[in-house]
N, C-alpha and C positions, 0 to 999 in steps of 0.2 A: 196732622200735617206738620212736616218737619220744618224747623226754622232755618233761616239762611245760615246761621252759625253752625248748626248741626250738619248741614249739607257741606259746608266748607271743611269741617273737621273730618267728615267721612271721606271726602276727596283726597284730603292730605294723607289719611291713613292708607288709602288705596295706592297713592303715589309712592309712599314710603315702602309699602309691601312689594310693589313692582320693582323698585330699586334694589331691595334685598333679594328678590327672586332672580333677577337678571344675572348676577355673578354665578349663582349656583347653576343656572341653565347653561351659561357659557362654560363652566367647569365640566358639566356632564358631557357637553358637545365635544370639548377638548379631549376628555377621557375616551369618549367613543371613537374619536379619530385615531387614538393610539391603540385601539384594540384590533386583534386579528379579525374578529367577527363582532362588529359593533351591535348587531341585533341581538346578540346573546348576553350582553352586559357582563354580569359578574362571572359567567361561565366561560368567557373568552380569555385567551392569553393576551398579554400586551405585545405589541410589535417590538422587536429588538431595536435598541437605540444604537446608532453607529457613532462611536467616538473617533477622535483624530487618530488614536493609536490603532483602532480596528481598521480604519481606512488604510493606514500604512501597511498593516498586516495583510489586508486584502490584496493590495498591489504586490506585496512580497510573495504571497502564496500563488498569485497569478503567474508570476515569473517562474516560480518553482514548478508549477504545473506545466507550463509551456516547455521549460528545459527538460523536465522528466519525459514528456512525450516525444520531444525532438530527438534527444540522445538515444532513447530506446528504439525509436524508429530507425535510426542509423544502424543499430545493432541488428535489428530484424532484417533490414535490406541487405546488409553485409553478409550475414550467414545464409540468407535465402538465395542470394544472387551468385556468389562465388563458389564454384564447385570444390575448390580446395578446402573450404570451411564446412563442407558437408560431412562432419565427423560426429561420432556418438556424443562426445563431450559438448560440442557446440550445439547439438540438437537440444540438449537439456538447457544450455544457456539461452537458446531461442525461446524455449517455454518460459523461462524466467523473464526474458526481455518483453515477451507478449504481455505477461501479467503486470510488469512494471509500466509498460506503455499504457495499459488500460487504467492504471492508477493515475497517471498524469492527464490522460485524455478525458476520463469519465469521473473517477472517484473524488479527486481533489476539487474539481469545479462544482460538483453536486454538493459536496460537504460545505463549500464556501457559500453556496446559494442558501442551503438549509440553515446555516448559522445566522445569516443576515435577513432572513424572511420568515414569515409564518408558514406553517405547513397546511396546504389547502387540498391535499389529495386523499384524505381519508386514512383510516386506521390500517386497512389491509395493505394499501400501497406503502404505508410507513414500514411495515414489516418486510415487504418485498424489496423496498429500497435499501434496507440494511443488508439484505442477502448478497447484493452485488459486491460491495467491498469485502464482505466476509469470504466469498468464493475466491476473489482475486488474491487477497492476502494469504489465504490457505494454500492456494496454488503456488505462490512464491515460496512459502515454507517448505512445501513438499518438493519443490524444484531444488531447493537447497539440500534437502536430504538426498535426492537423486545425484546431485553433484558430488556429495561426500562419498556415496557408494561408488560412483564412477571412479573417483580418484583412488579410493581404497583398493579397488580391483586392479587398476592400472599400476599402482606402485607396489602393492604387496603380492600380486599374482600376475606379473607382466606376460608370462608365457601363455596364460589362459585368457588374457583380456579380450583378444579379438575373436575368440570362440564363444566366450560367455556374454560379452557386451557387443551386440550387433545393432545395426540401425533398426531392424524390425523390433528387437527387444526394447530398445529405448522408446520407440514410437508408442508401443503398447504401454510401457511404463508411464510415459507422460500423459497419455489419454486416461489411464486409470487414476493418476494423481488429480486431474481436473474433475473426474467423476466423484472421486473420494471427497474432494473439497466441497462439492455441491451437497452431497448427502450429509456430511458433518455439519455444515452451516444450517441445513434444514432442521437437523436434530437440535442444534444449539438454540435456534429461534422458534422451536416448536411451541413453546408456551405462549409466545406472542401471536404466532400464526393461528393457534387454536382459539385464542380469545383476544382479538385485536383491540388496541386501545386500553388495555387493562391497567397500564402504569402511567398513563398521562394524567396530569393534574388539571388541565384545562384544554379547551378547544383551540386548535392552531399549534399544538405541540406534538412533536414526533420523538418520543423516547420509548425504548424497549428495554426489557430486562432479559438477560441471556442466562443460559446454563453455565455459570462462571466456572464451576469445577470441571466440567467437560471441556470447556474452551481452554482452561489452564493446562489440563493434561494433554489433550490432543493438539493444541495449537502452540504449546511452548515446552512443557517438560519432556514429553516423548520425543519430538523431533530434535530438540536441543541435546538431549541425552545421546541420541543416535549420532548426531553430527560431531559432538565433542569426542565420543568414544572412537569413532572412525578416524578423525583427524589426529588424535593422539597416536593411534597406530600408524597412520600415514607418515607423520613427521618423524617418528622413531625409525621407521624403515628408510625414509628419505635421508636422514642424517647418516645412517650406517652405509647406505649406497654412496653418498657423497664422499665419505671418508675412503671407501674402497676405490672410487674413481681417482681421487687425488693420489693414492698410493701406487696406482698402476697406470696413470696417464702417460708416463714417459716411455713405457715399454709396450704399449698396445700396438697391434698391427692396424693397417688402414681399414680392414673390414671391421675389426673390433672397435676402431675409433668411431665408426658410424653408430654402433650400439651405445657407446658412451655418450655421444651427442644426443641420442634419443632419450637416454635416461636423464640427462641434464634437462631436456625439454620437459619431460614428465614431472621432474622435481620442481622446476620453475612454475609449471602450471599448477601444481599442488600448492606452492607458496602463494601464488596470486589468488587462487580460489580460497585459500585460508584467510587472506585479508578480507575477501568478500564476506566470508562467514563471520569474521570478527566484527566487522561493521554492522552486519545483520544483527548480531547479539546486542551491540550497543544501542541500536535503534529500537529493538523489540523489548529489551528487559524492563525499561521504565513502565511500559504499558501493563505488564504482568506483575510488576512489583506490588501493586496494591492487592491483587489477588493472593500473592504469596504471603503477605502480611496479614491476611484475614479480612481485608476490606472488601467493599463491593463497588463496582463501577456501573453507574446507570448510563446506558448507551444513549447519547444525544446531549449530555450535559457538557458544560464548558471544559471541565477537567478531562473528560474522556475525549473531547475534540482535540485538545492540545496534545495528549499523548498519541492520538491516532495520527495526527499530522507528522509526529516524529517517526512513526512507523512508515508513513507514506514517503517521508524524506529519504528513506533507505532506497526506494526505487530510483531516486535521482542519483544517488551515489554510486550504484552498481556500474553504469556505463562510464562514469568518470574514472573508476578504478580500472576498467578495461583500457581506457585511453592512455593511462599512465604505464600500465604493465603489459599490455598486449600489443606488439608491433603490428600484427596483422590488422588489428582494429584501426590503427592510425593510417595504415596504407589503404584500407578499404574506405575509410571516411574521405581520404584525399581523392580517391577516384569517384566517390559518390558526389561530393561537393562540386568537383570539376566536370561532372556529367560524363565522365569516361564510361560509366556503366551503360550508357545508351548506345555505345558503339557495338557493332557486331563482333561476337566472340569475346566480349569483355568478361564473361562469366568464367573463361578459362585463364584469366590473368593469374600471374604468379604473386600471391599475396603472402605466403608464408616465408 
């Protein structure tokens, strides 16, 4: 039979043990609350913590997302509504505006949500989720290539332009570009789609590894080489045409004057689209710089997200460039904002 002193000593030890155990239990509970899947303990990822800087960045990206969607929606409405804008060049611009609109409406918001929350939709949906921005971005790149080809034919072969570049040809080309983008992205993400979740380090994470060499060649080197080559040829011909027009502008006949004005318009369009391509290069080059230097980008990491948002920001800049350099865009926006497009016959308005 235990003495009273032994019982008091045992109770004191139990009390001390309970006080020592309580902080550890509280710590485990706190850590469990910070996990994406608390029931998985060490196998779960931790929930992303939002700092003051990230909150400010979130609001900034929200504004960029809204601005990108709104401005590109204006481009889509303008080109679709006004019959004067139903040209082959504007049809390619329409394809570019649609992809840029989807970037602002879908891609940027989803990227923001995935950065600030855990991934709860499984490994297969993780791979499918990354297909969407890939297809949209590739369609933007291929649209840039089509714009370069269009300007190349218009400036270098003006007499054959209307016979070679028709609305039917452009529609088929745009459709093929979107189909091509889909198949290329499936090929790039094939490794992850074949074995979902292969590269994640914990549950609640959505990261994939892509065929970087294929993406570098098909998404950057090949299209950029085509664009630069064509625009070097375009600007050399445009400069020679501008010099010829300046030397003969004083002696041309009225009928010939219309031809000169048309050439001026083509050269100005080439210059504007050249600015679009230059901005495109500045936004895309940082993303592929790592691949060019032999590094690897793990899709879903903070570094990749930062460079991806720079690529997405290009979608916001394109309609801004239109607003500064295309008078028809400013006129169209004025009629859209003032709701003149709701009037009967507004589609036949003089925009050019």
